[in-house]
C-alpha positions as CSV (number, residue, x, y, z in Angstrom):
1,M,0.0,0.0,0.0
2,L,1.4,3.4,-1.0
3,M,1.3,6.4,1.3
4,P,-0.8,9.4,0.3
5,C,1.3,12.2,-1.1
6,G,-0.2,15.5,0.0
7,N,2.6,18.0,-0.8
8,L,2.8,17.4,-4.6
9,C,0.3,18.6,-7.1
10,V,0.1,17.8,-10.9
11,V,-0.2,20.8,-13.2
12,L,-1.4,20.3,-16.8
13,V,-0.8,23.2,-19.2
14,E,-3.3,23.7,-22.0
15,P,-4.3,20.0,-22.1
16,K,-6.2,19.3,-25.4
17,G,-7.9,16.0,-24.7
18,A,-10.7,15.5,-22.2
19,G,-9.9,11.8,-22.1
20,N,-6.3,12.6,-21.2
21,I,-7.4,14.8,-18.4
22,G,-9.6,12.1,-17.0
23,S,-6.9,9.5,-17.4
24,V,-4.4,11.7,-15.5
25,A,-6.9,12.0,-12.6
26,R,-7.2,8.2,-12.5
27,V,-3.4,7.8,-12.5
28,M,-3.1,10.4,-9.7
29,K,-5.5,8.5,-7.5
30,N,-3.7,5.2,-8.3
31,F,-0.6,6.6,-6.6
32,G,-2.1,8.6,-3.9
33,F,-2.1,12.2,-5.3
34,G,-5.1,14.3,-4.9
35,E,-4.5,17.8,-6.3
36,L,-4.9,18.5,-10.0
37,R,-4.4,22.0,-11.5
38,L,-5.2,23.0,-15.1
39,V,-3.8,26.0,-16.9
40,Q,-6.1,27.2,-19.8
41,P,-7.4,23.7,-20.6
42,R,-8.6,23.2,-24.2
43,A,-11.1,20.6,-23.3
44,S,-13.6,20.2,-20.5
45,H,-12.5,18.3,-17.4
46,L,-16.0,18.0,-16.2
47,G,-17.6,16.5,-19.3
48,A,-18.6,12.9,-20.0
49,E,-15.4,11.9,-21.8
50,A,-13.1,13.0,-18.9
51,R,-15.4,11.4,-16.3
52,N,-15.5,8.1,-18.2
53,M,-11.7,7.9,-18.3
54,A,-11.4,9.0,-14.6
55,V,-13.5,6.1,-13.4
56,S,-13.3,6.3,-9.6
57,A,-11.3,9.5,-9.6
58,I,-14.1,11.9,-10.7
59,D,-13.8,13.7,-7.4
60,L,-10.3,14.8,-8.5
61,L,-11.8,16.3,-11.6
62,E,-14.5,18.1,-9.6
63,R,-11.9,19.6,-7.2
64,A,-9.4,20.5,-10.0
65,K,-8.5,24.2,-10.0
66,V,-8.3,26.2,-13.3
67,Y,-5.7,29.0,-13.7
68,E,-5.2,31.7,-16.3
69,N,-1.5,31.1,-16.5
70,L,1.3,28.9,-15.2
71,A,2.7,31.5,-12.9
72,L,-0.5,31.7,-10.9
73,A,-0.7,27.9,-10.8
74,L,2.7,27.8,-9.2
75,S,2.5,30.9,-7.0
76,D,2.0,28.9,-3.8
77,R,4.6,26.2,-4.6
78,N,8.1,26.1,-3.2
79,L,9.4,23.7,-5.9
80,A,8.3,23.2,-9.5
81,L,9.6,20.6,-11.9
82,G,8.8,20.9,-15.6
83,T,8.7,17.9,-17.9
84,T,10.2,17.9,-21.4
85,R,11.3,15.4,-24.1
86,R,13.3,18.0,-26.0
87,F,16.9,18.8,-25.5
88,G,19.0,21.8,-26.3
89,K,19.5,25.4,-25.1
90,Y,18.0,26.1,-21.7
91,R,17.0,22.4,-21.5
92,E,20.1,21.0,-19.8
93,E,20.9,19.0,-16.7
94,L,17.7,17.1,-17.0
95,L,16.5,14.9,-14.2
96,C,15.1,11.4,-14.8
97,P,11.8,10.7,-12.9
98,A,13.6,8.8,-10.1
99,E,16.0,11.8,-9.5
100,A,13.1,14.2,-9.6
101,A,11.2,12.1,-7.0
102,S,14.2,12.1,-4.7
103,T,14.5,15.9,-5.0
104,I,10.8,16.3,-4.0
105,A,11.0,13.8,-1.2
106,A,14.1,15.3,0.3
107,L,12.2,18.6,0.8
108,A,8.9,17.0,1.8
109,K,8.7,18.3,5.3
110,T,9.1,22.0,4.3
111,A,8.2,22.4,0.6
112,K,5.1,22.1,-1.5
113,A,6.0,20.9,-5.0
114,A,4.4,20.7,-8.4
115,I,5.2,18.6,-11.5
116,V,4.2,20.3,-14.7
117,F,3.2,18.7,-18.0
118,G,2.7,20.6,-21.3
119,P,0.2,20.2,-24.1
120,E,0.1,16.8,-25.8
121,D,1.4,18.0,-29.1
122,T,4.0,20.6,-28.3
123,G,5.0,20.1,-24.7
124,L,6.1,23.0,-22.4
125,R,7.5,26.1,-23.9
126,T,10.8,27.5,-22.8
127,E,8.9,30.3,-21.1
128,D,7.0,27.7,-19.0
129,L,10.2,25.9,-18.0
130,D,11.6,29.3,-16.9
131,L,9.0,29.1,-14.0
132,C,10.4,25.7,-12.9
133,Q,13.5,25.1,-10.9
134,Y,14.2,21.7,-12.5
135,C,13.5,20.0,-15.8
136,V,12.5,16.3,-16.0
137,T,12.6,13.9,-18.9
138,I,11.6,10.3,-19.3
139,P,14.2,8.3,-21.3
140,T,12.4,6.7,-24.2
141,H,13.3,4.9,-27.4
142,S,14.3,7.1,-30.4
143,D,11.8,5.3,-32.6
144,L,9.0,6.9,-30.6
145,P,10.3,9.4,-28.0
146,S,7.0,11.1,-27.3
147,M,4.7,9.5,-24.6
148,N,1.0,9.8,-24.1
149,L,0.3,12.5,-21.4
150,A,-1.3,10.2,-18.9
151,Q,1.4,7.6,-19.4
152,A,4.1,10.2,-18.7
153,V,2.3,11.3,-15.6
154,A,2.0,7.7,-14.4
155,V,5.8,7.2,-14.8
156,C,6.6,10.3,-12.8
157,L,4.0,9.7,-10.0
158,Y,5.0,6.1,-9.7
159,E,8.6,7.1,-8.9
160,A,7.4,9.9,-6.6
161,S,5.1,7.5,-4.7
162,L,8.0,5.1,-4.0
163,K,10.1,7.9,-2.6
164,F,7.3,9.2,-0.4
165,S,6.7,5.7,1.0
166,A,10.4,5.5,2.1
167,P,12.0,7.7,4.8
168,A,14.0,10.5,3.3
169,E,16.6,12.8,4.7
170,D,15.2,16.3,5.1
171,K,17.8,18.4,3.2
172,A,16.0,21.6,3.9
173,R,16.8,21.2,7.7
174,G,13.9,23.4,8.8
175,K,14.5,26.2,6.3
176,R,11.5,27.5,4.5
177,P,11.9,27.3,0.7
178,A,10.7,30.4,-1.2
179,L,7.2,30.4,-2.7
180,G,6.9,30.5,-6.5
181,K,5.2,34.0,-6.4
182,N,8.1,35.4,-4.3
183,L,10.7,33.9,-6.6
184,E,9.0,35.3,-9.6
185,A,8.8,38.8,-8.1
186,M,12.5,38.6,-7.3
187,F,13.3,37.5,-10.9
188,V,11.2,40.3,-12.4
189,Q,13.1,42.8,-10.2
190,M,16.4,41.2,-11.2
191,R,15.7,41.5,-14.9
192,Q,14.6,45.1,-14.5
193,V,17.7,46.2,-12.5
194,L,20.2,44.3,-14.7
195,S,18.6,45.9,-17.8
196,E,18.7,49.3,-16.1
197,V,22.5,49.0,-15.4
198,G,23.2,47.8,-18.9
199,F,24.3,44.3,-17.9
200,L,21.9,42.5,-20.3
201,N,22.3,42.4,-24.1
202,P,19.5,44.5,-25.4
203,Q,19.3,42.3,-28.5
204,N,18.8,39.1,-26.5
205,P,18.2,40.0,-22.8
206,E,16.5,36.7,-22.0
207,H,19.6,34.7,-22.6
208,L,21.5,35.8,-19.6
209,V,18.3,36.1,-17.5
210,R,17.6,32.4,-18.1
211,I,21.1,31.4,-17.2
212,L,20.8,33.3,-13.9
213,R,17.4,31.8,-13.2
214,R,18.9,28.3,-13.6
215,M,21.8,29.2,-11.3
216,F,19.6,30.4,-8.6
217,A,17.1,27.5,-9.1
218,R,19.8,25.0,-8.4
219,Q,20.5,26.6,-5.0
220,G,16.9,26.0,-3.8
221,L,16.5,29.6,-2.4
222,T,14.7,30.1,0.9
223,E,12.4,33.0,1.6
224,H,15.2,34.7,3.6
225,E,17.6,34.4,0.7
226,V,15.1,35.8,-1.7
227,Q,14.7,38.8,0.5
228,I,18.5,39.3,0.6
229,L,18.7,39.2,-3.2
230,R,15.8,41.7,-3.5
231,G,17.7,44.0,-1.1
232,L,20.8,43.5,-3.3
233,W,18.9,44.5,-6.5
234,D,17.4,47.5,-4.6
235,K,20.9,48.6,-3.6
236,I,22.3,48.2,-7.1
237,S,19.4,50.2,-8.6
238,W,19.8,53.0,-6.0
239,L,23.6,53.3,-6.6
240,H,23.1,53.3,-10.4
241,R,20.6,56.2,-10.1
242,G,23.2,58.2,-8.3
243,K,21.4,58.4,-4.9
244,G,24.4,57.2,-3.0
245,T,27.9,56.0,-3.1
246,S,27.8,53.1,-0.6
Protein backbone atom coordinates (compact mmCIF):
# COMPACT_ATOMS: atom_id res chain seq x y z
CA MET A 1 0.00 0.00 0.00
CA LEU A 2 1.39 3.39 -1.03
CA MET A 3 1.31 6.35 1.32
CA PRO A 4 -0.77 9.41 0.31
CA CYS A 5 1.32 12.24 -1.12
CA GLY A 6 -0.17 15.54 -0.04
CA ASN A 7 2.58 18.01 -0.85
CA LEU A 8 2.82 17.35 -4.61
CA CYS A 9 0.28 18.60 -7.14
CA VAL A 10 0.06 17.85 -10.85
CA VAL A 11 -0.24 20.78 -13.25
CA LEU A 12 -1.43 20.30 -16.85
CA VAL A 13 -0.75 23.24 -19.15
CA GLU A 14 -3.29 23.65 -21.97
CA PRO A 15 -4.32 19.97 -22.13
CA LYS A 16 -6.21 19.32 -25.36
CA GLY A 17 -7.90 15.97 -24.71
CA ALA A 18 -10.69 15.52 -22.19
CA GLY A 19 -9.91 11.80 -22.11
CA ASN A 20 -6.32 12.55 -21.23
CA ILE A 21 -7.37 14.80 -18.36
CA GLY A 22 -9.61 12.06 -17.01
CA SER A 23 -6.86 9.47 -17.39
CA VAL A 24 -4.43 11.71 -15.51
CA ALA A 25 -6.92 12.00 -12.65
CA ARG A 26 -7.19 8.21 -12.49
CA VAL A 27 -3.39 7.80 -12.48
CA MET A 28 -3.10 10.38 -9.72
CA LYS A 29 -5.51 8.47 -7.51
CA ASN A 30 -3.71 5.20 -8.31
CA PHE A 31 -0.59 6.59 -6.65
CA GLY A 32 -2.12 8.64 -3.86
CA PHE A 33 -2.05 12.17 -5.29
CA GLY A 34 -5.13 14.33 -4.91
CA GLU A 35 -4.54 17.80 -6.32
CA LEU A 36 -4.91 18.51 -10.03
CA ARG A 37 -4.37 21.97 -11.51
CA LEU A 38 -5.23 22.99 -15.06
CA VAL A 39 -3.83 25.99 -16.94
CA GLN A 40 -6.08 27.18 -19.77
CA PRO A 41 -7.43 23.69 -20.60
CA ARG A 42 -8.55 23.24 -24.21
CA ALA A 43 -11.06 20.56 -23.26
CA SER A 44 -13.64 20.18 -20.50
CA HIS A 45 -12.46 18.33 -17.41
CA LEU A 46 -16.03 17.99 -16.17
CA GLY A 47 -17.63 16.50 -19.28
CA ALA A 48 -18.59 12.91 -19.98
CA GLU A 49 -15.37 11.94 -21.76
CA ALA A 50 -13.14 13.04 -18.90
CA ARG A 51 -15.42 11.45 -16.30
CA ASN A 52 -15.53 8.15 -18.18
CA MET A 53 -11.75 7.94 -18.25
CA ALA A 54 -11.36 9.02 -14.64
CA VAL A 55 -13.55 6.11 -13.43
CA SER A 56 -13.29 6.34 -9.61
CA ALA A 57 -11.28 9.55 -9.65
CA ILE A 58 -14.12 11.86 -10.68
CA ASP A 59 -13.75 13.68 -7.36
CA LEU A 60 -10.29 14.83 -8.47
CA LEU A 61 -11.81 16.33 -11.60
CA GLU A 62 -14.47 18.09 -9.58
CA ARG A 63 -11.87 19.55 -7.21
CA ALA A 64 -9.44 20.55 -9.97
CA LYS A 65 -8.51 24.23 -10.04
CA VAL A 66 -8.26 26.17 -13.30
CA TYR A 67 -5.72 28.98 -13.73
CA GLU A 68 -5.21 31.73 -16.29
CA ASN A 69 -1.47 31.12 -16.52
CA LEU A 70 1.26 28.88 -15.16
CA ALA A 71 2.74 31.54 -12.89
CA LEU A 72 -0.52 31.69 -10.94
CA ALA A 73 -0.74 27.91 -10.76
CA LEU A 74 2.73 27.79 -9.20
CA SER A 75 2.46 30.87 -6.99
CA ASP A 76 2.01 28.89 -3.75
CA ARG A 77 4.56 26.18 -4.61
CA ASN A 78 8.10 26.13 -3.22
CA LEU A 79 9.39 23.74 -5.88
CA ALA A 80 8.33 23.24 -9.50
CA LEU A 81 9.57 20.59 -11.92
CA GLY A 82 8.76 20.93 -15.62
CA THR A 83 8.72 17.92 -17.92
CA THR A 84 10.20 17.91 -21.41
CA ARG A 85 11.28 15.43 -24.06
CA ARG A 86 13.27 17.99 -26.02
CA PHE A 87 16.92 18.82 -25.45
CA GLY A 88 19.04 21.82 -26.27
CA LYS A 89 19.53 25.37 -25.10
CA TYR A 90 17.95 26.05 -21.69
CA ARG A 91 17.01 22.37 -21.45
CA GLU A 92 20.14 21.01 -19.85
CA GLU A 93 20.93 19.05 -16.68
CA LEU A 94 17.69 17.12 -16.99
CA LEU A 95 16.55 14.86 -14.17
CA CYS A 96 15.09 11.41 -14.77
CA PRO A 97 11.81 10.70 -12.90
CA ALA A 98 13.58 8.84 -10.07
CA GLU A 99 15.97 11.77 -9.52
CA ALA A 100 13.08 14.22 -9.60
CA ALA A 101 11.21 12.12 -7.04
CA SER A 102 14.24 12.11 -4.74
CA THR A 103 14.48 15.90 -5.01
CA ILE A 104 10.83 16.28 -4.03
CA ALA A 105 10.97 13.76 -1.19
CA ALA A 106 14.09 15.33 0.29
CA LEU A 107 12.16 18.58 0.80
CA ALA A 108 8.86 16.95 1.75
CA LYS A 109 8.73 18.35 5.29
CA THR A 110 9.05 21.99 4.30
CA ALA A 111 8.20 22.37 0.62
CA LYS A 112 5.09 22.15 -1.51
CA ALA A 113 5.96 20.90 -4.97
CA ALA A 114 4.40 20.75 -8.43
CA ILE A 115 5.22 18.64 -11.45
CA VAL A 116 4.20 20.33 -14.68
CA PHE A 117 3.21 18.73 -17.99
CA GLY A 118 2.70 20.57 -21.27
CA PRO A 119 0.21 20.24 -24.14
CA GLU A 120 0.07 16.82 -25.78
CA ASP A 121 1.35 18.03 -29.15
CA THR A 122 3.99 20.63 -28.27
CA GLY A 123 5.00 20.13 -24.65
CA LEU A 124 6.07 22.96 -22.38
CA ARG A 125 7.50 26.12 -23.90
CA THR A 126 10.83 27.53 -22.76
CA GLU A 127 8.89 30.32 -21.05
CA ASP A 128 7.01 27.68 -19.02
CA LEU A 129 10.22 25.92 -18.03
CA ASP A 130 11.59 29.28 -16.86
CA LEU A 131 9.03 29.07 -14.04
CA CYS A 132 10.39 25.69 -12.91
CA GLN A 133 13.50 25.06 -10.85
CA TYR A 134 14.21 21.70 -12.50
CA CYS A 135 13.54 19.98 -15.82
CA VAL A 136 12.52 16.33 -15.95
CA THR A 137 12.64 13.95 -18.90
CA ILE A 138 11.61 10.32 -19.32
CA PRO A 139 14.18 8.31 -21.29
CA THR A 140 12.39 6.68 -24.23
CA HIS A 141 13.34 4.87 -27.43
CA SER A 142 14.33 7.05 -30.37
CA ASP A 143 11.78 5.31 -32.63
CA LEU A 144 8.97 6.95 -30.65
CA PRO A 145 10.26 9.36 -27.99
CA SER A 146 6.95 11.09 -27.26
CA MET A 147 4.70 9.48 -24.63
CA ASN A 148 0.98 9.81 -24.08
CA LEU A 149 0.28 12.48 -21.45
CA ALA A 150 -1.33 10.16 -18.91
CA GLN A 151 1.44 7.58 -19.36
CA ALA A 152 4.09 10.21 -18.70
CA VAL A 153 2.25 11.32 -15.57
CA ALA A 154 2.04 7.69 -14.45
CA VAL A 155 5.81 7.16 -14.76
CA CYS A 156 6.62 10.31 -12.77
CA LEU A 157 4.04 9.70 -10.05
CA TYR A 158 5.04 6.06 -9.65
CA GLU A 159 8.60 7.11 -8.88
CA ALA A 160 7.40 9.88 -6.57
CA SER A 161 5.10 7.54 -4.65
CA LEU A 162 7.98 5.13 -4.01
CA LYS A 163 10.12 7.91 -2.57
CA PHE A 164 7.27 9.20 -0.42
CA SER A 165 6.72 5.71 0.99
CA ALA A 166 10.36 5.47 2.10
CA PRO A 167 11.95 7.68 4.78
CA ALA A 168 14.03 10.46 3.25
CA GLU A 169 16.62 12.81 4.66
CA ASP A 170 15.25 16.31 5.12
CA LYS A 171 17.81 18.36 3.21
CA ALA A 172 15.97 21.58 3.95
CA ARG A 173 16.80 21.24 7.67
CA GLY A 174 13.89 23.35 8.77
CA LYS A 175 14.48 26.20 6.34
CA ARG A 176 11.48 27.54 4.47
CA PRO A 177 11.88 27.30 0.69
CA ALA A 178 10.68 30.35 -1.20
CA LEU A 179 7.20 30.41 -2.69
CA GLY A 180 6.89 30.54 -6.46
CA LYS A 181 5.24 33.97 -6.40
CA ASN A 182 8.08 35.42 -4.33
CA LEU A 183 10.74 33.86 -6.56
CA GLU A 184 9.05 35.31 -9.64
CA ALA A 185 8.80 38.75 -8.06
CA MET A 186 12.53 38.59 -7.34
CA PHE A 187 13.30 37.50 -10.92
CA VAL A 188 11.19 40.32 -12.35
CA GLN A 189 13.09 42.80 -10.19
CA MET A 190 16.42 41.20 -11.16
CA ARG A 191 15.68 41.53 -14.86
CA GLN A 192 14.60 45.14 -14.48
CA VAL A 193 17.70 46.15 -12.52
CA LEU A 194 20.17 44.28 -14.72
CA SER A 195 18.60 45.90 -17.77
CA GLU A 196 18.71 49.28 -16.06
CA VAL A 197 22.47 49.02 -15.38
CA GLY A 198 23.22 47.75 -18.90
CA PHE A 199 24.25 44.26 -17.86
CA LEU A 200 21.89 42.55 -20.31
CA ASN A 201 22.33 42.37 -24.06
CA PRO A 202 19.46 44.50 -25.42
CA GLN A 203 19.33 42.28 -28.52
CA ASN A 204 18.76 39.13 -26.45
CA PRO A 205 18.19 40.00 -22.78
CA GLU A 206 16.46 36.70 -21.97
CA HIS A 207 19.59 34.65 -22.63
CA LEU A 208 21.47 35.81 -19.55
CA VAL A 209 18.29 36.05 -17.49
CA ARG A 210 17.59 32.36 -18.12
CA ILE A 211 21.15 31.40 -17.16
CA LEU A 212 20.84 33.33 -13.89
CA ARG A 213 17.42 31.79 -13.20
CA ARG A 214 18.90 28.31 -13.60
CA MET A 215 21.84 29.21 -11.34
CA PHE A 216 19.55 30.41 -8.56
CA ALA A 217 17.12 27.52 -9.06
CA ARG A 218 19.85 24.98 -8.39
CA GLN A 219 20.46 26.62 -5.01
CA GLY A 220 16.91 26.03 -3.76
CA LEU A 221 16.52 29.57 -2.40
CA THR A 222 14.74 30.12 0.90
CA GLU A 223 12.38 33.00 1.64
CA HIS A 224 15.16 34.73 3.60
CA GLU A 225 17.63 34.37 0.74
CA VAL A 226 15.11 35.79 -1.72
CA GLN A 227 14.70 38.83 0.54
CA ILE A 228 18.48 39.28 0.65
CA LEU A 229 18.66 39.19 -3.16
CA ARG A 230 15.82 41.67 -3.45
CA GLY A 231 17.73 43.97 -1.12
CA LEU A 232 20.79 43.55 -3.34
CA TRP A 233 18.86 44.53 -6.48
CA ASP A 234 17.43 47.52 -4.62
CA LYS A 235 20.92 48.63 -3.62
CA ILE A 236 22.33 48.24 -7.14
CA SER A 237 19.44 50.23 -8.58
CA TRP A 238 19.84 52.95 -5.96
CA LEU A 239 23.56 53.29 -6.62
CA HIS A 240 23.06 53.33 -10.37
CA ARG A 241 20.61 56.19 -10.11
CA GLY A 242 23.21 58.24 -8.27
CA LYS A 243 21.36 58.39 -4.95
CA GLY A 244 24.35 57.20 -2.96
CA THR A 245 27.90 56.01 -3.10
CA SER A 246 27.83 53.12 -0.64
